Backbone as a chain_set.jsonl record, in Angstrom:
{"seq": "MFIIRDIFDFEIGYLSKSPCKTCDHRKKLPGCAENCSLLDRIRTILAKGISCSGSHPFAEP", "coords": {"N": [[78.87, 86.03, 74.139], [80.234, 89.219, 76.463], [79.404, 90.533, 79.455], [79.004, 93.41, 81.007], [78.718, 94.496, 83.7], [77.467, 96.248, 87.247], [78.607, 95.122, 90.434], [76.152, 95.323, 93.363], [76.657, 96.845, 96.944], [75.756, 94.537, 98.69], [76.593, 92.822, 96.808], [79.378, 93.016, 97.177], [80.388, 92.632, 99.735], [82.169, 92.972, 102.687], [84.892, 94.17, 104.724], [86.119, 91.646, 107.047], [88.516, 93.091, 108.686], [90.922, 94.927, 109.063], [93.369, 94.054, 105.538], [96.109, 95.743, 106.515], [96.737, 94.534, 109.056], [98.145, 92.419, 109.605], [100.125, 92.615, 107.494], [103.456, 92.915, 105.746], [104.247, 95.289, 105.988], [103.577, 96.883, 107.811], [104.533, 98.881, 109.588], [105.578, 101.009, 108.095], [102.761, 102.291, 107.92], [101.183, 105.317, 107.848], [102.31, 105.572, 105.334], [102.489, 103.831, 103.5], [100.893, 102.93, 101.708], [99.828, 104.102, 99.958], [100.449, 103.643, 97.6], [100.273, 100.241, 97.345], [99.98, 97.256, 96.157], [97.252, 95.325, 96.827], [95.226, 97.194, 98.492], [95.146, 98.842, 96.339], [93.331, 97.438, 94.9], [91.214, 96.874, 96.512], [90.152, 98.994, 96.712], [89.187, 99.085, 94.364], [87.36, 97.305, 94.015], [85.352, 98.183, 95.515], [84.852, 100.955, 93.773], [83.398, 99.604, 91.83], [81.551, 99.071, 93.035], [77.337, 99.79, 93.25], [75.379, 101.496, 95.398], [72.825, 99.541, 97.634], [71.181, 100.63, 99.393], [68.935, 102.642, 99.032], [68.986, 105.536, 98.499], [70.029, 107.81, 96.264], [72.018, 110.281, 95.029], [70.855, 111.666, 92.26], [68.17, 111.121, 92.392], [65.03, 111.04, 91.939], [62.542, 113.129, 93.391]], "CA": [[79.001, 87.919, 74.802], [80.475, 88.858, 77.55], [78.49, 91.697, 79.64], [79.2, 94.297, 81.442], [77.328, 94.674, 84.824], [78.082, 97.363, 87.896], [77.981, 95.056, 91.592], [75.559, 95.857, 94.203], [77.178, 96.541, 97.668], [75.155, 93.154, 98.961], [77.081, 91.624, 96.66], [80.683, 93.176, 97.298], [80.3, 91.807, 101.13], [82.594, 93.813, 103.64], [85.786, 93.674, 105.094], [86.027, 91.404, 108.138], [89.857, 93.153, 108.799], [92.349, 94.972, 107.733], [94.134, 93.493, 105.452], [97.135, 96.067, 107.244], [96.905, 94.261, 109.826], [99.105, 92.011, 109.514], [100.789, 93.502, 106.303], [105.217, 93.485, 106.786], [104.906, 96.901, 105.845], [102.344, 98.456, 108.57], [105.204, 99.573, 110.556], [105.277, 102.173, 107.42], [100.79, 102.762, 107.799], [99.978, 105.123, 106.508], [102.953, 106.213, 104.156], [102.556, 102.602, 102.072], [99.044, 102.625, 101.432], [99.286, 105.167, 98.411], [101.387, 102.313, 96.399], [99.741, 98.634, 98.059], [99.097, 96.675, 95.769], [95.879, 95.112, 97.951], [94.406, 98.344, 99.207], [94.125, 99.409, 95.503], [92.465, 96.129, 94.236], [90.498, 96.394, 97.49], [89.412, 100.251, 96.451], [88.872, 99.496, 92.506], [85.905, 96.698, 93.584], [84.384, 98.796, 96.301], [84.699, 101.837, 92.755], [82.517, 99.251, 91.321], [79.246, 98.442, 93.433], [76.774, 100.632, 93.899], [75.303, 101.029, 97.006], [71.815, 98.985, 97.471], [70.288, 101.434, 100.835], [67.308, 103.508, 98.336], [68.636, 106.861, 98.411], [70.022, 108.563, 94.825], [71.682, 111.584, 94.304], [69.993, 111.741, 91.001], [67.563, 110.24, 92.051], [64.167, 111.891, 90.844], [61.754, 113.269, 94.435]], "C": [[79.77, 87.519, 76.324], [79.914, 90.12, 78.438], [78.883, 92.251, 81.269], [78.881, 94.995, 83.345], [78.32, 95.473, 86.186], [77.078, 96.158, 88.828], [77.476, 95.755, 92.431], [76.383, 95.959, 95.767], [77.145, 95.621, 98.632], [77.006, 92.307, 97.67], [78.125, 91.374, 96.776], [81.233, 92.542, 98.779], [80.58, 93.565, 101.981], [83.955, 93.13, 103.66], [86.216, 93.476, 106.489], [87.543, 92.372, 109.483], [90.49, 93.938, 108.408], [93.363, 94.621, 106.716], [96.063, 94.444, 106.306], [97.293, 95.962, 108.723], [98.065, 93.125, 110.542], [99.811, 91.247, 108.208], [102.611, 93.425, 106.949], [105.342, 94.334, 106.326], [104.039, 97.828, 107.077], [102.999, 98.852, 109.332], [105.763, 101.143, 109.343], [103.943, 103.32, 107.141], [101.138, 104.292, 107.9], [100.51, 105.547, 105.086], [103.149, 105.24, 102.711], [101.112, 102.437, 101.992], [98.668, 103.412, 100.496], [99.126, 103.727, 97.674], [101.143, 101.178, 97.082], [99.193, 99.126, 96.856], [97.295, 96.233, 96.115], [94.638, 96.092, 98.034], [93.788, 98.976, 97.628], [93.117, 98.535, 94.165], [91.24, 96.231, 95.223], [89.714, 98.133, 96.93], [88.765, 100.243, 94.82], [87.297, 98.384, 92.548], [84.938, 97.625, 94.581], [84.072, 100.749, 95.349], [83.425, 101.131, 92.37], [80.911, 99.28, 91.324], [78.281, 99.563, 93.572], [75.286, 99.844, 94.686], [72.435, 100.57, 97.24], [71.216, 100.055, 98.764], [69.05, 102.908, 99.829], [67.832, 105.084, 97.845], [70.455, 107.336, 97.2], [70.917, 109.031, 94.587], [71.752, 111.855, 93.321], [68.333, 111.921, 91.308], [65.768, 111.234, 91.718], [63.035, 111.791, 92.595], [60.386, 112.401, 93.3]], "O": [[79.913, 86.493, 76.989], [80.122, 91.083, 77.7], [78.992, 91.625, 82.324], [78.991, 96.167, 83.705], [79.547, 95.384, 86.225], [75.88, 95.931, 88.666], [77.987, 96.862, 92.597], [76.934, 94.869, 95.921], [78.067, 95.551, 99.444], [77.985, 91.599, 97.906], [78.525, 90.214, 96.677], [82.353, 92.044, 98.894], [79.938, 94.615, 102.013], [84.292, 92.104, 103.069], [86.594, 94.405, 107.202], [87.529, 92.289, 110.711], [90.802, 93.835, 107.221], [94.481, 94.963, 107.102], [97.027, 93.719, 106.555], [97.754, 96.812, 109.485], [98.596, 93.103, 111.652], [100.002, 90.063, 107.93], [102.997, 93.722, 108.08], [106.498, 94.616, 106.011], [103.925, 99.049, 107.183], [102.34, 99.416, 110.205], [106.255, 102.159, 109.834], [103.894, 104.424, 106.598], [102.136, 104.007, 108.563], [99.852, 105.795, 104.076], [103.586, 105.478, 101.586], [100.476, 101.475, 102.422], [97.501, 103.545, 100.127], [98.17, 103.028, 97.336], [102.182, 100.957, 97.703], [98.585, 100.114, 96.444], [96.331, 96.836, 95.643], [93.461, 95.872, 97.747], [92.653, 99.418, 97.452], [92.543, 98.846, 93.121], [90.206, 95.696, 94.825], [88.486, 98.109, 96.85], [88.091, 101.112, 94.265], [86.401, 98.416, 91.704], [83.743, 97.705, 94.295], [83.397, 101.623, 95.893], [82.375, 101.763, 92.48], [79.907, 99.379, 90.619], [78.778, 100.446, 94.271], [74.634, 98.8, 94.7], [71.378, 101.165, 97.028], [70.046, 99.691, 98.643], [68.607, 103.935, 100.344], [67.226, 105.732, 96.993], [71.629, 107.122, 97.5], [71.335, 108.441, 93.591], [72.801, 112.44, 93.052], [67.512, 112.603, 90.695], [65.896, 112.278, 91.079], [62.742, 110.674, 93.021], [59.253, 112.202, 93.74]]}, "num_chains": 1, "name": "protein.A"}
């Protein structure tokens, strides 16, 4: 049985440096960012995360 669940921001971690700094296409920035598969994977991972800061826009007061 496979369980799908969201991940919390502390499980995702953080980027220590931009992946663009060592990219062969960095001279094309920012034009190449929209079609970059690495940045797309990073955005996908971050989009699955849930903030653990305690503030939620739908939280009851």
